[in-house]
C-alpha angles and dihedrals in degrees: 000000000000127000121228106277100151122080097225115124120249127214138230125193111205143157115273092237092052090054093046089052088050091053089054093056100029099246142061115234094190138249123298088267092050092051092047091051094045097238140061113259112230135173137213122235090266094049106041100082092053090045089054093049095046102041109023106044111148092005111135130201095036127160131203109219116197110207134201099216095193108135094007124118095249115161126187110226133175114263137137113027091348093297120147108242126191114244122187116217106203134017122319112238110225087224089068090067111108093184141352118207132177117246117221125206124230122229090278093052094255115143112245117221112181126194092247089060088060095052116104108231 
């Protein structure tokens, strides 16, 4: 387990309604899966497209939230294929969002994450 020591943003894919609920209360508590696992699943820039394809196929009304993890309890833990994934322990303050962008689906229902969506404006 490693804590977040680099300053690269991390990414959360979530349902639009979940994020709107988070805006109302000021923080995102996570999806049902996140809450069951005890942390919020995040991805790095290099992981997020595969995460979208594997876990969000045919899911509509998704958002890609780019997060500044500075000051958050983000720990990198081994997960899929031995990769180190960022996991947030605690709630995600809405104020930590750098950007929020809609995710479109291709004709096969696969979420499309383009490189320009990952750029911090």
